[in-house]
C-alpha positions in Angstrom: 77.1 69.5 8.0 75.7 72.0 5.5 78.3 71.0 3.0 77.1 67.4 3.2 73.5 68.5 2.5 74.6 70.6 -0.6 76.6 67.6 -1.9 73.8 65.1 -1.5 72.4 63.8 -4.7 69.4 61.7 -3.5 65.8 62.0 -4.3 64.9 64.3 -1.3 67.3 67.0 -2.6 66.0 66.6 -6.1 62.4 66.6 -4.9 63.0 69.9 -3.1 64.7 71.4 -6.1 61.9 70.4 -8.4 59.2 71.5 -6.0 60.8 75.0 -5.6 61.2 75.3 -9.4 57.6 74.3 -9.9 56.5 76.7 -7.2 58.2 79.6 -9.0 56.3 78.7 -12.2 53.0 77.7 -10.6 52.4 79.6 -7.3 49.0 77.9 -7.0 50.6 74.6 -6.0 51.5 75.9 -2.6 47.8 76.6 -1.8 46.7 73.3 -3.3 49.2 71.5 -1.0 48.0 73.4 2.0 44.3 72.6 1.5 45.0 69.0 0.8 44.7 68.9 -3.0 48.3 67.9 -3.5 47.2 65.2 -6.0 46.7 68.0 -8.6 50.3 69.3 -8.4 51.7 66.9 -10.9 49.0 67.6 -13.4 49.5 71.3 -13.1 53.3 71.1 -13.4 52.9 68.9 -16.5 50.3 71.3 -18.0 47.5 68.7 -18.0 45.5 71.2 -16.0 45.4 74.7 -17.4 45.9 77.4 -14.7 44.2 80.8 -15.1 46.5 83.0 -13.0 44.4 86.2 -13.5 41.4 84.7 -11.8 40.5 86.1 -8.4 39.6 82.8 -6.6 41.3 79.5 -6.4 38.5 77.7 -8.1 38.6 80.1 -11.0 42.4 79.6 -11.3 41.6 75.9 -11.9 38.8 76.6 -14.3 36.0 75.4 -12.0 32.9 77.0 -10.5 32.9 77.3 -6.7 30.5 74.4 -6.3 32.4 72.1 -8.6 35.7 73.1 -6.8 34.2 72.2 -3.4 33.0 68.9 -4.9 36.5 68.1 -6.3 38.1 69.0 -3.0 35.6 67.0 -0.9 35.9 63.9 -3.2 39.7 64.4 -3.8 39.3 64.2 -7.5 42.5 64.0 -9.6 43.6 62.5 -12.9 41.0 61.6 -15.4 38.1 62.3 -13.0 39.3 65.9 -12.5 39.6 66.3 -16.3 36.1 65.0 -16.7 34.9 67.5 -14.1 36.6 70.3 -16.0 34.7 69.2 -19.1 31.4 69.0 -17.3 32.0 72.3 -15.6 31.8 74.0 -19.0 28.1 73.2 -19.2 27.0 72.4 -15.7 28.8 74.5 -13.1 26.8 73.0 -10.2 27.0 69.3 -10.8 26.4 67.1 -7.8 28.4 64.0 -6.9 25.7 61.6 -7.8 25.2 63.2 -11.2 28.9 63.4 -11.9 29.6 59.7 -11.1 26.5 58.6 -12.9 27.6 60.6 -16.0 31.1 59.3 -16.1 30.0 55.7 -15.5 27.0 55.5 -17.7 26.9 58.3 -20.3 30.6 59.3 -20.9 30.2 58.1 -24.5 27.9 61.0 -25.4 29.2 63.9 -27.4 30.1 66.6 -24.9 29.5 69.2 -27.7 25.9 68.0 -28.2 25.2 67.8 -24.5 26.6 71.3 -24.1 24.3 72.6 -26.8 21.2 70.9 -25.3 22.0 72.3 -21.8 22.7 75.8 -23.2 19.6 75.9 -25.4 17.1 74.4 -22.9 18.6 75.8 -19.7 18.6 72.5 -18.0 21.3 70.7 -15.9 23.2 67.5 -16.4 20.9 65.5 -14.1 17.9 66.4 -16.3 19.7 65.3 -19.4 20.5 62.0 -17.8 16.9 61.5 -16.6 15.8 62.2 -20.2 18.3 59.6 -21.5 17.1 57.0 -19.0 13.5 57.6 -20.0 14.2 57.4 -23.7 16.2 54.2 -23.2 13.4 52.6 -21.2 10.5 53.9 -23.2 12.0 53.6 -26.8 15.1 51.5 -26.5 17.4 54.3 -27.7 21.0 54.2 -26.7 22.6 57.2 -25.2 24.4 58.5 -28.4 21.3 58.0 -30.5 19.0 59.9 -28.0 21.4 62.8 -27.8 21.7 63.0 -31.5 17.9 63.1 -31.9 17.6 65.7 -29.2 20.3 67.8 -30.9 18.4 67.5 -34.2 15.2 68.6 -32.5 16.9 71.7 -31.2 18.5 72.5 -34.6 15.1 72.1 -36.2 13.5 74.3 -33.6 16.2 77.0 -34.2 15.5 76.8 -37.9 11.8 77.1 -37.3 12.3 80.2 -35.2 14.5 81.7 -37.8 11.9 81.1 -40.5 9.2 82.7 -38.3 11.3 85.8 -37.7 11.9 86.2 -41.4 8.2 85.8 -42.2 7.4 88.4 -39.5 9.9 90.9 -41.1 8.5 90.3 -44.5 4.9 90.7 -43.2 5.8 94.0 -41.4 7.2 95.4 -44.7 4.1 94.4 -46.6 1.7 96.0 -44.0 
């Protein structure tokens, strides 16, 4: 009987072979399957999701914060939605489900670089950015991209202003 199993050439045998080969390259997939996140295995094996093997925790190995990992697990995110969560995680490690779905459905056109700069410079979260975009749209009629561009310009001008003030203080201290 074991000879018959070895000689089989159907998809079950091939699936087992590919799974064990992938498991050798990506040990994280065993844990993901065990906790019910099997939908990420294909993306990890095809290198669409970068794995950080030196990270201590599973969420870190996937490039997520603990909160965003729990969200991805609870909502069973995979594919494009998981990729979007990875991008959002870079500037909001504690995004909630409402904010995430609102962002990808309404504001995904916005430049992630500009949004990241705004969040970093002002210390706010993604929900606050979306609330601002809503208010600008309803108050001034600005579309998402235009409002973020203006906000980014305000921050750049503020940073320039701070730089000028610091230079003037240095010059003033030399004179006195």
